Biopython code that builds the backbone (N, CA, C, O; Angstrom):
import numpy as np
from Bio.PDB.StructureBuilder import StructureBuilder

atoms = [
    (1, "MET", "N", (-1.160, 29.466, -22.443)),
    (1, "MET", "CA", (-1.178, 30.716, -21.566)),
    (1, "MET", "C", (-2.250, 30.292, -20.482)),
    (1, "MET", "O", (-2.037, 30.698, -19.340)),
    (2, "MET", "N", (-3.161, 29.669, -20.662)),
    (2, "MET", "CA", (-4.464, 29.314, -19.645)),
    (2, "MET", "C", (-3.807, 28.439, -18.733)),
    (2, "MET", "O", (-3.991, 28.639, -17.533)),
    (3, "LYS", "N", (-3.012, 27.428, -19.128)),
    (3, "LYS", "CA", (-2.180, 26.599, -18.181)),
    (3, "LYS", "C", (-1.462, 27.256, -17.060)),
    (3, "LYS", "O", (-1.658, 27.101, -15.855)),
    (4, "TYR", "N", (-0.542, 28.065, -17.698)),
    (4, "TYR", "CA", (0.123, 29.047, -16.778)),
    (4, "TYR", "C", (-0.710, 29.792, -15.766)),
    (4, "TYR", "O", (-0.314, 29.910, -14.606)),
    (5, "HIS", "N", (-1.779, 30.265, -16.151)),
    (5, "HIS", "CA", (-2.524, 31.003, -15.229)),
    (5, "HIS", "C", (-3.286, 30.324, -14.112)),
    (5, "HIS", "O", (-3.559, 30.853, -13.035)),
    (6, "LYS", "N", (-3.655, 28.876, -14.550)),
    (6, "LYS", "CA", (-4.155, 28.168, -13.643)),
    (6, "LYS", "C", (-2.880, 27.487, -12.454)),
    (6, "LYS", "O", (-3.026, 27.238, -11.258)),
    (7, "LEU", "N", (-1.981, 27.369, -13.095)),
    (7, "LEU", "CA", (-0.725, 27.116, -11.951)),
    (7, "LEU", "C", (-0.573, 28.321, -11.249)),
    (7, "LEU", "O", (-0.573, 28.222, -10.022)),
    (8, "ASN", "N", (-0.473, 29.184, -11.631)),
    (8, "ASN", "CA", (-0.138, 30.634, -10.957)),
    (8, "ASN", "C", (-1.031, 30.565, -9.859)),
    (8, "ASN", "O", (-0.623, 30.537, -8.697)),
    (9, "HIS", "N", (-2.441, 30.532, -10.225)),
    (9, "HIS", "CA", (-3.575, 30.751, -9.213)),
    (9, "HIS", "C", (-3.417, 29.752, -8.048)),
    (9, "HIS", "O", (-3.652, 30.055, -6.878)),
    (10, "HIS", "N", (-2.975, 28.463, -8.483)),
    (10, "HIS", "CA", (-2.722, 27.346, -7.383)),
    (10, "HIS", "C", (-1.537, 27.609, -6.601)),
    (10, "HIS", "O", (-1.473, 27.196, -5.443)),
    (11, "LEU", "N", (-0.517, 28.314, -7.173)),
    (11, "LEU", "CA", (0.747, 28.636, -6.333)),
    (11, "LEU", "C", (0.306, 29.703, -5.323)),
    (11, "LEU", "O", (0.632, 29.618, -4.139)),
    (12, "LYS", "N", (-0.388, 30.640, -5.772)),
    (12, "LYS", "CA", (-0.639, 31.766, -4.902)),
    (12, "LYS", "C", (-1.564, 31.264, -3.760)),
    (12, "LYS", "O", (-1.500, 31.830, -2.668)),
    (13, "SER", "N", (-2.293, 30.381, -3.928)),
    (13, "SER", "CA", (-3.252, 29.860, -2.861)),
    (13, "SER", "C", (-2.569, 28.969, -1.834)),
    (13, "SER", "O", (-3.250, 28.604, -0.876)),
    (14, "PHE", "N", (-1.377, 28.602, -1.917)),
    (14, "PHE", "CA", (-0.437, 27.906, -1.035)),
    (14, "PHE", "C", (0.005, 28.879, -0.059)),
    (14, "PHE", "O", (0.155, 28.509, 1.105)),
    (15, "VAL", "N", (0.243, 30.140, -0.408)),
    (15, "VAL", "CA", (0.819, 31.231, 0.401)),
    (15, "VAL", "C", (-0.191, 32.191, 0.804)),
    (15, "VAL", "O", (0.248, 33.120, 1.483)),
    (16, "GLU", "N", (-1.538, 32.201, 0.536)),
    (16, "GLU", "CA", (-2.420, 32.998, 0.964)),
    (16, "GLU", "C", (-2.952, 32.850, 2.457)),
    (16, "GLU", "O", (-3.242, 31.765, 2.961)),
    (17, "ILE", "N", (-3.018, 33.759, 2.932)),
    (17, "ILE", "CA", (-3.278, 33.923, 4.463)),
    (17, "ILE", "C", (-4.709, 34.431, 4.604)),
    (17, "ILE", "O", (-5.054, 35.519, 4.144)),
    (18, "ARG", "N", (-5.545, 33.590, 5.270)),
    (18, "ARG", "CA", (-6.993, 33.491, 5.485)),
    (18, "ARG", "C", (-7.359, 33.856, 6.837)),
    (18, "ARG", "O", (-6.650, 33.364, 7.714)),
    (19, "GLU", "N", (-8.418, 34.696, 7.243)),
    (19, "GLU", "CA", (-8.841, 34.740, 8.593)),
    (19, "GLU", "C", (-9.463, 33.627, 8.878)),
    (19, "GLU", "O", (-10.083, 33.008, 8.013)),
    (20, "THR", "N", (-9.372, 33.208, 10.196)),
    (20, "THR", "CA", (-9.957, 31.828, 10.752)),
    (20, "THR", "C", (-10.913, 32.483, 11.726)),
    (20, "THR", "O", (-10.894, 33.665, 12.067)),
    (21, "GLU", "N", (-11.939, 31.328, 12.214)),
    (21, "GLU", "CA", (-12.870, 31.613, 13.155)),
    (21, "GLU", "C", (-12.554, 31.034, 14.633)),
    (21, "GLU", "O", (-13.207, 31.222, 15.660)),
    (22, "ARG", "N", (-11.222, 30.183, 14.433)),
    (22, "ARG", "CA", (-10.710, 29.693, 15.854)),
    (22, "ARG", "C", (-10.155, 30.707, 16.736)),
    (22, "ARG", "O", (-9.626, 31.743, 16.333)),
    (23, "LEU", "N", (-10.289, 30.385, 17.903)),
    (23, "LEU", "CA", (-9.602, 31.328, 18.878)),
    (23, "LEU", "C", (-8.143, 31.200, 18.927)),
    (23, "LEU", "O", (-7.522, 30.239, 18.473)),
    (24, "TRP", "N", (-7.589, 32.308, 19.551)),
    (24, "TRP", "CA", (-5.965, 32.191, 19.630)),
    (24, "TRP", "C", (-5.499, 31.041, 20.237)),
    (24, "TRP", "O", (-4.444, 30.516, 19.880)),
    (25, "HIS", "N", (-6.200, 30.601, 21.133)),
    (25, "HIS", "CA", (-5.305, 29.558, 22.147)),
    (25, "HIS", "C", (-5.464, 28.043, 21.425)),
    (25, "HIS", "O", (-5.042, 27.075, 22.058)),
    (26, "PHE", "N", (-6.040, 27.848, 20.171)),
    (26, "PHE", "CA", (-6.363, 26.640, 19.612)),
    (26, "PHE", "C", (-4.868, 26.082, 18.927)),
    (26, "PHE", "O", (-4.591, 24.895, 19.094)),
    (27, "PRO", "N", (-4.127, 26.771, 18.325)),
    (27, "PRO", "CA", (-2.893, 26.544, 17.877)),
    (27, "PRO", "C", (-1.848, 26.018, 18.910)),
    (27, "PRO", "O", (-1.063, 25.092, 18.706)),
    (28, "PHE", "N", (-1.979, 26.859, 20.213)),
    (28, "PHE", "CA", (-1.141, 26.483, 21.384)),
    (28, "PHE", "C", (-1.644, 25.291, 21.990)),
    (28, "PHE", "O", (-0.839, 24.627, 22.644)),
    (29, "LEU", "N", (-2.696, 24.938, 21.908)),
    (29, "LEU", "CA", (-3.516, 23.550, 22.487)),
    (29, "LEU", "C", (-2.815, 22.508, 21.515)),
    (29, "LEU", "O", (-2.105, 21.630, 22.006)),
    (30, "ALA", "N", (-3.001, 22.592, 20.167)),
    (30, "ALA", "CA", (-2.598, 21.617, 19.225)),
    (30, "ALA", "C", (-0.985, 21.412, 19.506)),
    (30, "ALA", "O", (-0.506, 20.290, 19.673)),
    (31, "GLY", "N", (-0.352, 22.391, 19.534)),
    (31, "GLY", "CA", (1.126, 22.471, 19.712)),
    (31, "GLY", "C", (1.594, 21.652, 21.179)),
    (31, "GLY", "O", (2.605, 20.957, 21.285)),
    (32, "LEU", "N", (0.762, 21.878, 22.080)),
    (32, "LEU", "CA", (0.835, 21.201, 23.499)),
    (32, "LEU", "C", (0.618, 19.937, 23.446)),
    (32, "LEU", "O", (1.416, 19.172, 23.988)),
    (33, "CYS", "N", (-0.530, 19.450, 22.767)),
    (33, "CYS", "CA", (-0.968, 18.151, 22.597)),
    (33, "CYS", "C", (0.368, 17.205, 21.874)),
    (33, "CYS", "O", (0.659, 16.104, 22.342)),
    (34, "VAL", "N", (1.003, 17.714, 20.860)),
    (34, "VAL", "CA", (1.795, 16.874, 20.070)),
    (34, "VAL", "C", (3.133, 17.142, 20.894)),
    (34, "VAL", "O", (3.825, 16.158, 21.153)),
    (35, "GLY", "N", (3.524, 18.320, 21.298)),
    (35, "GLY", "CA", (4.798, 18.505, 22.178)),
    (35, "GLY", "C", (4.784, 17.662, 23.298)),
    (35, "GLY", "O", (5.833, 17.104, 23.620)),
    (36, "LEU", "N", (3.642, 17.465, 24.012)),
    (36, "LEU", "CA", (3.550, 16.679, 25.261)),
    (36, "LEU", "C", (3.902, 15.209, 24.851)),
    (36, "LEU", "O", (4.715, 14.603, 25.549)),
    (37, "CYS", "N", (3.372, 14.632, 23.824)),
    (37, "CYS", "CA", (3.481, 13.312, 23.539)),
    (37, "CYS", "C", (5.158, 12.945, 22.988)),
    (37, "CYS", "O", (5.797, 11.926, 23.247)),
    (38, "LEU", "N", (5.527, 13.945, 22.289)),
    (38, "LEU", "CA", (6.902, 13.856, 21.890)),
    (38, "LEU", "C", (8.086, 13.952, 23.135)),
    (38, "LEU", "O", (9.163, 13.357, 23.130)),
    (39, "PHE", "N", (7.597, 14.830, 24.148)),
    (39, "PHE", "CA", (8.482, 14.939, 25.173)),
    (39, "PHE", "C", (8.218, 13.611, 25.994)),
    (39, "PHE", "O", (9.228, 13.100, 26.480)),
    (40, "VAL", "N", (7.212, 13.085, 26.183)),
    (40, "VAL", "CA", (7.054, 11.689, 27.092)),
    (40, "VAL", "C", (7.947, 10.734, 26.167)),
    (40, "VAL", "O", (8.825, 10.130, 26.783)),
    (41, "GLY", "N", (7.879, 10.530, 24.988)),
    (41, "GLY", "CA", (8.511, 9.641, 24.162)),
    (41, "GLY", "C", (10.179, 9.782, 24.711)),
    (41, "GLY", "O", (10.804, 8.912, 25.316)),
    (42, "TRP", "N", (10.637, 11.042, 24.334)),
    (42, "TRP", "CA", (11.804, 11.307, 24.613)),
    (42, "TRP", "C", (12.420, 10.953, 26.000)),
    (42, "TRP", "O", (13.486, 10.364, 26.178)),
    (43, "PHE", "N", (11.468, 11.466, 27.051)),
    (43, "PHE", "CA", (11.807, 11.179, 28.547)),
    (43, "PHE", "C", (12.019, 9.783, 28.745)),
    (43, "PHE", "O", (12.898, 9.444, 29.537)),
    (44, "PHE", "N", (11.225, 8.768, 28.039)),
    (44, "PHE", "CA", (11.365, 7.278, 28.352)),
    (44, "PHE", "C", (12.217, 6.749, 27.366)),
    (44, "PHE", "O", (12.258, 5.544, 27.114)),
    (45, "ASP", "N", (13.018, 7.748, 26.699)),
    (45, "ASP", "CA", (14.176, 7.108, 25.485)),
    (45, "ASP", "C", (13.394, 6.316, 24.620)),
    (45, "ASP", "O", (13.933, 5.277, 24.240)),
    (46, "LYS", "N", (12.132, 6.578, 24.175)),
    (46, "LYS", "CA", (11.552, 5.638, 23.060)),
    (46, "LYS", "C", (10.995, 6.896, 22.095)),
    (46, "LYS", "O", (9.801, 7.191, 22.141)),
    (47, "PRO", "N", (11.808, 7.532, 21.327)),
    (47, "PRO", "CA", (11.393, 8.736, 20.498)),
    (47, "PRO", "C", (10.320, 8.103, 19.465)),
    (47, "PRO", "O", (9.437, 8.800, 18.965)),
    (48, "ALA", "N", (10.443, 6.963, 19.236)),
    (48, "ALA", "CA", (9.388, 6.456, 17.971)),
    (48, "ALA", "C", (8.120, 6.182, 18.614)),
    (48, "ALA", "O", (7.144, 6.336, 17.879)),
    (49, "PHE", "N", (7.899, 5.827, 19.759)),
    (49, "PHE", "CA", (6.590, 6.014, 20.228)),
    (49, "PHE", "C", (6.176, 7.303, 20.603)),
    (49, "PHE", "O", (4.955, 7.428, 20.703)),
    (50, "GLY", "N", (6.832, 8.255, 20.828)),
    (50, "GLY", "CA", (6.567, 9.491, 20.773)),
    (50, "GLY", "C", (6.050, 10.299, 19.558)),
    (50, "GLY", "O", (5.222, 11.206, 19.639)),
    (51, "ASN", "N", (6.577, 9.907, 18.541)),
    (51, "ASN", "CA", (6.101, 10.110, 17.186)),
    (51, "ASN", "C", (4.842, 9.626, 16.764)),
    (51, "ASN", "O", (4.006, 10.343, 16.214)),
    (52, "ILE", "N", (4.657, 8.178, 17.061)),
    (52, "ILE", "CA", (3.326, 7.751, 16.796)),
    (52, "ILE", "C", (2.264, 8.307, 17.545)),
    (52, "ILE", "O", (1.176, 8.377, 16.973)),
    (53, "THR", "N", (2.361, 8.732, 18.754)),
    (53, "THR", "CA", (1.435, 9.173, 19.741)),
    (53, "THR", "C", (1.123, 10.520, 19.420)),
    (53, "THR", "O", (0.029, 11.001, 19.713)),
    (54, "SER", "N", (2.067, 11.199, 18.803)),
    (54, "SER", "CA", (1.851, 12.678, 18.318)),
    (54, "SER", "C", (1.018, 12.659, 17.269)),
    (54, "SER", "O", (0.334, 13.666, 17.084)),
    (55, "ILE", "N", (0.890, 11.511, 16.349)),
    (55, "ILE", "CA", (-0.211, 11.529, 15.232)),
    (55, "ILE", "C", (-1.362, 11.459, 15.852)),
    (55, "ILE", "O", (-2.321, 12.137, 15.483)),
    (56, "GLY", "N", (-1.411, 10.699, 16.787)),
    (56, "GLY", "CA", (-2.838, 10.500, 17.424)),
    (56, "GLY", "C", (-3.431, 11.462, 18.173)),
    (56, "GLY", "O", (-4.645, 11.556, 18.348)),
    (57, "ALA", "N", (-2.328, 12.411, 18.761)),
    (57, "ALA", "CA", (-2.644, 13.736, 19.250)),
    (57, "ALA", "C", (-3.328, 14.605, 18.462)),
    (57, "ALA", "O", (-4.128, 15.381, 18.985)),
    (58, "LEU", "N", (-3.104, 14.600, 17.030)),
    (58, "LEU", "CA", (-3.747, 15.580, 16.163)),
    (58, "LEU", "C", (-5.133, 15.212, 15.878)),
    (58, "LEU", "O", (-5.650, 15.617, 14.837)),
    (59, "THR", "N", (-5.771, 14.500, 16.685)),
    (59, "THR", "CA", (-7.257, 14.565, 16.582)),
    (59, "THR", "C", (-7.889, 15.709, 17.291)),
    (59, "THR", "O", (-9.094, 15.940, 17.196)),
    (60, "ILE", "N", (-7.085, 16.409, 17.987)),
    (60, "ILE", "CA", (-7.462, 17.668, 18.585)),
    (60, "ILE", "C", (-7.935, 18.633, 17.461)),
    (60, "ILE", "O", (-8.983, 19.275, 17.525)),
    (61, "LEU", "N", (-7.038, 18.672, 16.403)),
    (61, "LEU", "CA", (-7.509, 19.580, 15.169)),
    (61, "LEU", "C", (-8.922, 19.269, 14.622)),
    (61, "LEU", "O", (-9.460, 20.049, 13.836)),
    (62, "TYR", "N", (-9.417, 18.335, 14.962)),
    (62, "TYR", "CA", (-10.901, 18.117, 14.409)),
    (62, "TYR", "C", (-11.924, 18.599, 15.551)),
    (62, "TYR", "O", (-13.065, 18.136, 15.549)),
    (63, "PHE", "N", (-11.563, 19.436, 16.430)),
    (63, "PHE", "CA", (-12.379, 19.936, 17.467)),
    (63, "PHE", "C", (-13.147, 21.024, 17.091)),
    (63, "PHE", "O", (-12.602, 22.100, 16.842)),
    (64, "THR", "N", (-14.527, 20.858, 17.008)),
    (64, "THR", "CA", (-15.561, 21.643, 16.651)),
    (64, "THR", "C", (-16.182, 22.593, 17.463)),
    (64, "THR", "O", (-16.153, 22.346, 18.669)),
    (65, "HIS", "N", (-16.822, 23.779, 17.048)),
    (65, "HIS", "CA", (-17.813, 24.564, 18.173)),
    (65, "HIS", "C", (-19.197, 24.182, 17.868)),
    (65, "HIS", "O", (-19.915, 24.671, 16.996)),
    (66, "SER", "N", (-19.486, 23.223, 18.717)),
    (66, "SER", "CA", (-20.761, 22.868, 18.704)),
    (66, "SER", "C", (-21.233, 22.358, 20.122)),
    (66, "SER", "O", (-20.670, 22.814, 21.117)),
    (67, "SER", "N", (-22.314, 21.366, 20.261)),
    (67, "SER", "CA", (-22.654, 20.953, 21.593)),
    (67, "SER", "C", (-21.588, 19.952, 21.922)),
    (67, "SER", "O", (-20.840, 19.468, 21.072)),
    (68, "LEU", "N", (-21.554, 19.638, 23.325)),
    (68, "LEU", "CA", (-20.841, 18.836, 23.964)),
    (68, "LEU", "C", (-20.936, 17.392, 23.367)),
    (68, "LEU", "O", (-19.916, 16.778, 23.055)),
    (69, "GLU", "N", (-22.095, 16.908, 23.227)),
    (69, "GLU", "CA", (-22.347, 15.720, 22.757)),
    (69, "GLU", "C", (-21.736, 15.637, 21.417)),
    (69, "GLU", "O", (-20.979, 14.698, 21.170)),
    (70, "LYS", "N", (-21.988, 16.504, 20.561)),
    (70, "LYS", "CA", (-21.505, 16.356, 19.154)),
    (70, "LYS", "C", (-19.916, 16.472, 19.040)),
    (70, "LYS", "O", (-19.272, 15.811, 18.226)),
    (71, "ARG", "N", (-19.396, 17.303, 19.865)),
    (71, "ARG", "CA", (-17.952, 17.195, 19.867)),
    (71, "ARG", "C", (-17.479, 15.951, 20.202)),
    (71, "ARG", "O", (-16.580, 15.440, 19.535)),
    (72, "MET", "N", (-18.023, 15.331, 21.261)),
    (72, "MET", "CA", (-17.430, 14.021, 21.690)),
    (72, "MET", "C", (-17.663, 13.041, 20.849)),
    (72, "MET", "O", (-16.771, 12.200, 20.741)),
    (73, "ILE", "N", (-18.708, 12.904, 20.164)),
    (73, "ILE", "CA", (-18.730, 11.784, 19.057)),
    (73, "ILE", "C", (-17.894, 12.144, 17.974)),
    (73, "ILE", "O", (-17.267, 11.204, 17.485)),
    (74, "HIS", "N", (-17.717, 13.291, 17.461)),
    (74, "HIS", "CA", (-16.845, 13.704, 16.466)),
    (74, "HIS", "C", (-15.304, 13.253, 16.870)),
    (74, "HIS", "O", (-14.640, 12.577, 16.085)),
    (75, "LEU", "N", (-14.809, 13.656, 18.092)),
    (75, "LEU", "CA", (-13.533, 13.322, 18.349)),
    (75, "LEU", "C", (-13.411, 12.015, 18.626)),
    (75, "LEU", "O", (-12.291, 11.553, 18.411)),
    (76, "VAL", "N", (-14.364, 11.157, 19.107)),
    (76, "VAL", "CA", (-14.314, 9.745, 19.210)),
    (76, "VAL", "C", (-14.164, 8.986, 17.901)),
    (76, "VAL", "O", (-13.490, 7.967, 17.745)),
    (77, "ALA", "N", (-14.910, 9.644, 16.946)),
    (77, "ALA", "CA", (-15.183, 9.068, 15.691)),
    (77, "ALA", "C", (-13.563, 9.320, 14.731)),
    (77, "ALA", "O", (-13.109, 8.489, 13.944)),
    (78, "CYS", "N", (-13.050, 10.390, 14.997)),
    (78, "CYS", "CA", (-11.788, 10.961, 14.386)),
    (78, "CYS", "C", (-10.667, 9.807, 15.084)),
    (78, "CYS", "O", (-9.956, 9.049, 14.425)),
    (79, "ALA", "N", (-10.708, 9.876, 16.244)),
    (79, "ALA", "CA", (-9.688, 9.068, 16.993)),
    (79, "ALA", "C", (-9.807, 7.656, 16.734)),
    (79, "ALA", "O", (-8.792, 6.964, 16.810)),
    (80, "PHE", "N", (-11.040, 7.080, 16.406)),
    (80, "PHE", "CA", (-11.003, 5.478, 16.078)),
    (80, "PHE", "C", (-10.596, 5.511, 14.730)),
    (80, "PHE", "O", (-9.855, 4.604, 14.350)),
    (81, "GLY", "N", (-10.932, 6.360, 13.960)),
    (81, "GLY", "CA", (-10.592, 6.409, 12.231)),
    (81, "GLY", "C", (-9.021, 6.456, 12.280)),
    (81, "GLY", "O", (-8.453, 5.639, 11.556)),
    (82, "MET", "N", (-8.249, 7.289, 13.027)),
    (82, "MET", "CA", (-6.801, 7.287, 12.930)),
    (82, "MET", "C", (-6.337, 5.904, 13.504)),
    (82, "MET", "O", (-5.510, 5.212, 12.909)),
    (83, "THR", "N", (-6.889, 5.552, 14.646)),
    (83, "THR", "CA", (-6.424, 4.299, 15.230)),
    (83, "THR", "C", (-6.679, 3.096, 14.119)),
    (83, "THR", "O", (-5.723, 2.400, 13.776)),
    (84, "PHE", "N", (-7.718, 2.922, 13.684)),
    (84, "PHE", "CA", (-8.049, 1.952, 12.515)),
    (84, "PHE", "C", (-7.287, 2.082, 11.437)),
    (84, "PHE", "O", (-6.978, 1.055, 10.833)),
    (85, "SER", "N", (-6.824, 3.366, 10.967)),
    (85, "SER", "CA", (-5.857, 3.452, 9.707)),
    (85, "SER", "C", (-4.642, 3.094, 9.989)),
    (85, "SER", "O", (-3.978, 2.468, 9.163)),
    (86, "PHE", "N", (-4.182, 3.412, 11.132)),
    (86, "PHE", "CA", (-2.632, 2.909, 11.525)),
    (86, "PHE", "C", (-2.652, 1.404, 11.701)),
    (86, "PHE", "O", (-1.753, 0.704, 11.237)),
    (87, "MET", "N", (-3.670, 0.915, 12.366)),
    (87, "MET", "CA", (-3.686, -0.571, 12.472)),
    (87, "MET", "C", (-3.827, -1.280, 11.274)),
    (87, "MET", "O", (-3.228, -2.353, 11.228)),
    (88, "PHE", "N", (-4.553, -0.899, 10.174)),
    (88, "PHE", "CA", (-4.777, -1.319, 8.801)),
    (88, "PHE", "C", (-3.468, -1.267, 8.153)),
    (88, "PHE", "O", (-2.975, -2.233, 7.570)),
    (89, "GLY", "N", (-2.838, 0.036, 8.281)),
    (89, "GLY", "CA", (-1.676, 0.154, 7.602)),
    (89, "GLY", "C", (-0.549, -0.687, 8.047)),
    (89, "GLY", "O", (0.156, -1.241, 7.204)),
    (90, "LEU", "N", (-0.327, -0.822, 9.305)),
    (90, "LEU", "CA", (0.526, -1.648, 10.009)),
    (90, "LEU", "C", (0.401, -3.299, 9.637)),
    (90, "LEU", "O", (1.332, -4.086, 9.466)),
    (91, "VAL", "N", (-0.637, -3.487, 9.587)),
    (91, "VAL", "CA", (-0.922, -5.084, 9.269)),
    (91, "VAL", "C", (-0.620, -5.550, 7.916)),
    (91, "VAL", "O", (-0.205, -6.684, 7.677)),
    (92, "PHE", "N", (-0.895, -4.415, 6.811)),
    (92, "PHE", "CA", (-0.324, -4.916, 5.472)),
    (92, "PHE", "C", (0.802, -4.156, 5.000)),
    (92, "PHE", "O", (0.918, -3.931, 3.795)),
    (93, "SER", "N", (1.661, -3.727, 5.857)),
    (93, "SER", "CA", (3.001, -3.186, 5.570)),
    (93, "SER", "C", (4.091, -4.144, 5.109)),
    (93, "SER", "O", (5.178, -3.764, 4.673)),
    (94, "PHE", "N", (3.737, -5.350, 5.231)),
    (94, "PHE", "CA", (4.759, -6.293, 4.997)),
    (94, "PHE", "C", (5.181, -6.558, 3.385)),
    (94, "PHE", "O", (6.190, -7.091, 2.924)),
    (95, "ASN", "N", (4.130, -6.035, 2.784)),
    (95, "ASN", "CA", (4.606, -6.243, 1.167)),
    (95, "ASN", "C", (4.184, -4.789, 0.511)),
    (95, "ASN", "O", (3.186, -4.228, 0.963)),
    (96, "PRO", "N", (4.860, -4.245, -0.439)),
    (96, "PRO", "CA", (4.595, -2.924, -1.050)),
    (96, "PRO", "C", (3.169, -2.945, -1.884)),
    (96, "PRO", "O", (2.398, -1.994, -2.012)),
    (97, "TRP", "N", (3.028, -4.223, -2.396)),
    (97, "TRP", "CA", (1.567, -4.193, -3.214)),
    (97, "TRP", "C", (0.232, -3.943, -2.169)),
    (97, "TRP", "O", (-0.640, -3.076, -2.222)),
    (98, "PHE", "N", (0.426, -5.001, -1.252)),
    (98, "PHE", "CA", (-0.622, -4.975, -0.176)),
    (98, "PHE", "C", (-0.785, -3.697, 0.583)),
    (98, "PHE", "O", (-1.861, -3.357, 1.076)),
    (99, "SER", "N", (0.548, -2.854, 0.676)),
    (99, "SER", "CA", (0.592, -1.661, 1.221)),
    (99, "SER", "C", (-0.056, -0.554, 0.500)),
    (99, "SER", "O", (-0.760, 0.265, 1.091)),
    (100, "ALA", "N", (0.167, -0.513, -0.766)),
    (100, "ALA", "CA", (-0.448, 0.211, -1.729)),
    (100, "ALA", "C", (-2.082, 0.033, -1.937)),
    (100, "ALA", "O", (-2.790, 1.003, -2.209)),
    (101, "ILE", "N", (-2.542, -1.141, -1.798)),
    (101, "ILE", "CA", (-3.862, -1.507, -1.999)),
    (101, "ILE", "C", (-4.543, -1.051, -0.793)),
    (101, "ILE", "O", (-5.649, -0.521, -0.892)),
    (102, "SER", "N", (-3.917, -1.230, 0.457)),
    (102, "SER", "CA", (-4.552, -0.869, 1.790)),
    (102, "SER", "C", (-4.452, 0.507, 1.944)),
    (102, "SER", "O", (-5.324, 0.999, 2.661)),
    (103, "LEU", "N", (-3.509, 1.376, 1.400)),
    (103, "LEU", "CA", (-3.785, 2.940, 1.396)),
    (103, "LEU", "C", (-4.765, 3.432, 0.518)),
    (103, "LEU", "O", (-5.308, 4.512, 0.754)),
    (104, "ALA", "N", (-5.091, 2.669, -0.607)),
    (104, "ALA", "CA", (-6.066, 3.155, -1.525)),
    (104, "ALA", "C", (-7.565, 2.599, -0.713)),
    (104, "ALA", "O", (-8.542, 3.349, -0.694)),
    (105, "PHE", "N", (-7.598, 1.638, -0.261)),
    (105, "PHE", "CA", (-8.675, 1.223, 0.704)),
    (105, "PHE", "C", (-9.038, 2.285, 1.662)),
    (105, "PHE", "O", (-10.178, 2.743, 1.584)),
    (106, "ILE", "N", (-8.079, 2.823, 2.714)),
    (106, "ILE", "CA", (-8.259, 3.470, 3.570)),
    (106, "ILE", "C", (-8.777, 5.016, 3.231)),
    (106, "ILE", "O", (-9.588, 5.681, 3.876)),
    (107, "THR", "N", (-8.143, 5.339, 2.160)),
    (107, "THR", "CA", (-8.533, 6.637, 1.396)),
    (107, "THR", "C", (-9.754, 6.534, 1.022)),
    (107, "THR", "O", (-10.460, 7.511, 1.272)),
    (108, "PHE", "N", (-10.315, 5.500, 0.406)),
    (108, "PHE", "CA", (-11.544, 5.415, -0.007)),
    (108, "PHE", "C", (-12.624, 5.423, 1.105)),
    (108, "PHE", "O", (-13.664, 6.072, 0.987)),
    (109, "LEU", "N", (-12.330, 4.682, 2.172)),
    (109, "LEU", "CA", (-13.102, 4.525, 3.444)),
    (109, "LEU", "C", (-13.226, 6.098, 4.122)),
    (109, "LEU", "O", (-14.225, 6.532, 4.697)),
    (110, "ALA", "N", (-12.123, 6.726, 3.930)),
    (110, "ALA", "CA", (-12.064, 8.074, 4.785)),
    (110, "ALA", "C", (-13.014, 8.914, 3.936)),
    (110, "ALA", "O", (-13.956, 9.498, 4.471)),
    (111, "HIS", "N", (-12.771, 8.993, 2.524)),
    (111, "HIS", "CA", (-13.501, 9.849, 1.800)),
    (111, "HIS", "C", (-15.205, 9.439, 1.928)),
    (111, "HIS", "O", (-16.073, 10.303, 2.055)),
    (112, "LEU", "N", (-15.433, 8.248, 1.880)),
    (112, "LEU", "CA", (-16.678, 7.735, 1.964)),
    (112, "LEU", "C", (-17.411, 8.334, 3.179)),
    (112, "LEU", "O", (-18.483, 8.935, 3.098)),
    (113, "ILE", "N", (-16.768, 8.122, 4.240)),
    (113, "ILE", "CA", (-17.211, 8.332, 5.740)),
    (113, "ILE", "C", (-17.481, 9.906, 5.812)),
    (113, "ILE", "O", (-18.528, 10.378, 6.256)),
    (114, "THR", "N", (-16.475, 10.616, 5.353)),
    (114, "THR", "CA", (-16.540, 12.222, 5.781)),
    (114, "THR", "C", (-17.616, 12.645, 4.506)),
    (114, "THR", "O", (-18.262, 13.672, 4.714)),
    (115, "ALA", "N", (-17.802, 12.102, 3.510)),
    (115, "ALA", "CA", (-18.775, 12.747, 2.457)),
    (115, "ALA", "C", (-20.108, 12.479, 2.934)),
    (115, "ALA", "O", (-20.903, 13.400, 2.744)),
    (116, "PHE", "N", (-20.586, 11.368, 3.551)),
    (116, "PHE", "CA", (-21.835, 10.938, 3.623)),
    (116, "PHE", "C", (-22.265, 10.616, 5.147)),
    (116, "PHE", "O", (-23.394, 10.221, 5.437)),
    (117, "CYS", "N", (-21.344, 10.807, 5.984)),
    (117, "CYS", "CA", (-21.961, 10.375, 7.305)),
    (117, "CYS", "C", (-21.666, 11.687, 8.279)),
    (117, "CYS", "O", (-22.242, 11.786, 9.363)),
    (118, "PHE", "N", (-20.893, 12.509, 7.896)),
    (118, "PHE", "CA", (-20.727, 13.878, 8.801)),
    (118, "PHE", "C", (-21.224, 15.123, 8.077)),
    (118, "PHE", "O", (-20.672, 16.223, 8.112)),
    (119, "CYS", "N", (-22.448, 14.780, 7.352)),
    (119, "CYS", "CA", (-22.966, 15.975, 6.626)),
    (119, "CYS", "C", (-23.738, 17.053, 7.608)),
    (119, "CYS", "O", (-24.215, 18.085, 7.137)),
]
sb = StructureBuilder()
sb.init_structure("model")
sb.init_model(0)
sb.init_chain("A")
sb.init_seg("    ")
for serial, (resi, resn, name, xyz) in enumerate(atoms, 1):
    if name == "N":
        sb.init_residue(resn, " ", resi, " ")
    sb.init_atom(name, np.array(xyz, "f"), 0.0, 1.0, " ", f" {name:<3s}", serial, name[0])
structure = sb.get_structure()
């Protein structure tokens, strides 16, 4: 019975609506960044490039409410991390075993950096 209660609690947390401190225009800005990348890829008849660049445009989601210098450093670090992760995954995608090991390594590095460097 206890496992059912824990599972029920986790399922309820998926549909829970919480109040946010972000302003109303922030979801609009994130959608505009992703949509603009997809539109440019569609316009030049390269939708795959539009998909890839829209992943990079998601760095706007890491925008924080702090000083300008801290925001710039944080966004550059996030953009570099996404670029490095994409490049590292692309280099080791030739073999499923190397791909899985590289995914584990990228996940470990991401956890290490976010746990100890952005405190």
